[in-house]
C-alpha positions as CSV (number, residue, x, y, z in Angstrom):
1,X,-0.7,-10.5,-12.6
2,X,0.4,-9.4,-9.3
3,X,1.9,-5.9,-9.0
4,X,3.8,-4.5,-6.2
5,X,3.7,-0.6,-5.7
6,X,6.4,0.9,-3.6
7,X,6.1,4.0,-2.0
8,X,7.3,5.9,1.1
9,X,5.4,6.9,3.9
10,X,4.6,10.3,2.8
11,X,5.0,12.1,-0.6
12,X,3.5,9.9,-3.4
13,X,1.8,12.0,-6.4
14,X,-1.7,10.5,-5.5
15,X,-2.8,10.1,-9.3
16,X,0.6,8.2,-10.2
17,X,-0.6,5.7,-7.5
18,X,-4.2,5.4,-7.8
19,X,-4.4,5.2,-11.8
20,X,-1.9,2.6,-12.4
21,X,-3.4,0.8,-9.3
22,X,-6.8,0.8,-11.3
23,X,-5.2,-0.3,-14.3
24,X,-4.0,-3.6,-12.6
25,X,-7.4,-3.8,-11.1
26,X,-9.1,-3.5,-14.5
27,X,-6.7,-6.0,-16.0
28,X,-7.8,-8.5,-13.3
29,X,-4.6,-8.2,-11.5
30,X,-3.7,-8.0,-7.9
31,X,-2.2,-4.6,-6.8
32,X,-0.2,-4.6,-3.4
33,X,1.0,-1.6,-1.6
34,X,4.5,-1.9,-0.3
35,X,6.4,0.6,1.8
36,X,9.3,0.7,4.3
37,X,7.0,1.0,7.4
38,X,3.4,-0.6,8.3
39,X,0.4,1.5,8.6
40,X,-0.8,4.0,6.1
41,X,0.9,6.1,3.7
42,X,-0.1,9.8,2.8
43,X,-0.3,10.9,-0.9
44,X,-0.2,14.3,-2.3
45,X,-1.6,16.4,-5.0
46,X,1.5,18.0,-6.1
47,X,2.4,19.8,-2.8
48,X,-0.9,19.6,-1.2
49,X,-1.7,16.7,1.4
50,X,-4.2,14.0,0.0
51,X,-5.7,10.9,0.9
52,X,-4.2,8.1,3.1
53,X,-3.9,4.3,1.8
54,X,-3.1,1.1,4.0
55,X,0.1,-0.4,3.5
56,X,-0.2,-4.3,2.8
57,X,3.5,-5.4,3.0
58,X,6.6,-3.8,4.4
59,X,9.7,-4.2,2.3
60,X,11.1,-6.6,4.8
61,X,7.9,-8.8,4.4
62,X,7.8,-8.7,0.4
63,X,9.9,-10.3,-2.1
64,X,10.2,-9.7,-6.0
65,X,9.5,-13.6,-6.1
66,X,5.8,-12.7,-4.9
67,X,5.2,-10.4,-8.1
68,X,5.2,-10.2,-11.8
69,X,6.4,-6.5,-11.7
70,X,7.1,-3.7,-9.8
71,X,5.3,0.0,-10.2
72,X,7.3,2.9,-8.8
73,X,4.7,6.0,-8.6
74,X,6.5,9.6,-8.2
75,X,5.9,12.6,-6.5
76,X,9.1,14.6,-5.4
77,X,9.3,13.6,-1.8
78,X,8.6,10.0,-2.2
79,X,11.2,8.6,-4.5
80,X,13.7,11.1,-2.4
81,X,12.6,9.2,0.8
82,X,13.1,5.8,-0.6
83,X,16.4,6.2,-2.2
84,X,17.4,6.9,1.4
85,X,15.9,3.7,2.8
86,X,18.6,0.6,2.1
87,X,15.8,-1.7,2.5
88,X,13.6,0.1,0.0
89,X,16.5,0.2,-2.5
90,X,17.2,-3.5,-2.3
91,X,13.7,-4.4,-2.8
92,X,13.9,-2.2,-6.1
93,X,17.1,-3.8,-7.1
94,X,15.8,-7.2,-6.4
95,X,13.4,-6.9,-9.3
96,X,16.2,-6.1,-11.6
97,X,18.1,-9.0,-10.2
98,X,15.1,-11.3,-11.1
99,X,14.8,-10.0,-14.6
100,X,11.4,-8.8,-13.5
101,X,9.6,-6.0,-15.0
102,X,9.8,-2.5,-13.5
103,X,7.6,0.7,-14.2
104,X,8.5,3.9,-12.9
105,X,7.0,7.7,-13.6
106,X,8.1,11.1,-13.0
107,X,10.6,11.5,-10.2
108,X,10.8,7.5,-9.4
109,X,13.9,7.0,-11.5
110,X,15.9,8.7,-8.6
111,X,15.1,5.3,-6.6
112,X,16.4,3.5,-9.8
113,X,19.5,5.6,-9.6
114,X,20.1,4.7,-6.1
115,X,19.5,1.1,-7.0
116,X,22.3,1.2,-9.7
117,X,19.8,0.3,-12.4
118,X,19.9,3.0,-15.0
119,X,23.5,2.4,-16.5
120,X,23.3,1.5,-20.0
121,X,19.6,2.0,-20.2
122,X,17.2,4.5,-22.0
123,X,14.4,6.2,-19.8
124,X,12.4,9.2,-19.4
125,X,11.5,11.1,-16.3
126,X,10.2,14.5,-15.1
127,X,12.6,16.7,-16.9
128,X,14.6,18.0,-13.9
129,X,16.0,14.4,-13.6
130,X,17.7,14.3,-17.1
131,X,21.1,15.1,-15.6
132,X,20.8,12.7,-12.9
133,X,20.1,9.8,-15.1
134,X,22.9,10.9,-17.4
135,X,25.3,11.1,-14.8
136,X,24.3,7.6,-13.8
137,X,25.0,6.3,-17.3
138,X,21.5,6.3,-18.6
139,X,20.1,7.9,-21.8
140,X,17.3,10.2,-21.1
141,X,14.6,10.7,-23.7
142,X,11.7,13.3,-23.8
143,X,8.7,10.9,-24.8
144,X,5.6,9.9,-23.2
145,X,6.7,6.2,-22.5
146,X,10.1,4.8,-23.0
147,X,10.4,1.0,-22.7
148,X,14.0,-0.2,-22.4
149,X,14.7,-4.1,-23.0
150,X,18.5,-3.4,-23.0
151,X,19.4,-4.8,-19.7
152,X,18.3,-7.8,-17.0
153,X,14.7,-7.0,-17.3
154,X,12.0,-4.2,-19.1
155,X,12.2,-1.0,-17.8
156,X,9.0,1.1,-18.5
157,X,9.2,4.9,-17.8
158,X,7.1,7.9,-18.2
159,X,7.6,11.4,-17.5
160,X,4.4,13.0,-15.6
161,X,0.8,12.4,-14.9
162,X,-0.5,13.5,-18.4
163,X,1.5,10.1,-19.7
164,X,-0.6,7.9,-17.3
165,X,-2.6,6.4,-20.0
166,X,0.4,5.1,-22.4
167,X,2.3,4.3,-19.2
168,X,-0.5,1.9,-17.7
169,X,-1.1,0.4,-21.1
170,X,2.9,-0.2,-21.3
171,X,3.3,-1.9,-18.2
172,X,0.0,-3.9,-17.9
173,X,0.8,-5.4,-21.2
174,X,4.4,-6.3,-19.7
175,X,3.5,-7.3,-16.3
176,X,0.9,-9.8,-18.1
177,X,3.4,-12.0,-20.1
């Protein structure tokens, strides 16, 4: 199982990157950190600066064909920055176009909205995105994990760090198919 983790240069909620990353590793998979820019990315613990992580590939170097699925960690600033980067949005959209599974947690559905990928889909997120998801044509649910197969691919979403255990179990099972 090869999983791409797409993050911006700054603002990813660290636990939403590290716990899913570990879940892929524990399943004998290969996680790859993808970002719009080479170098390192800075994670956060909510609003406090946390660790840095080396970027493996830029969005210009990576393709959906290289991976079994895409993980979009949250954090408020991370998906907000990604949705403003046309290359990052195109990378996300390429997974939907290829019919490959995508997993997004917390605020990450903002990037899905920008990619035009939520219309007709059921998903969950941090509660403040509820209106954004509905305005983009999606159905928002308040559940630890939502698995939506009503579309070109499987879309797995979760609300917050407290949901990481079922979120990781769901996307690892899907990516392993």
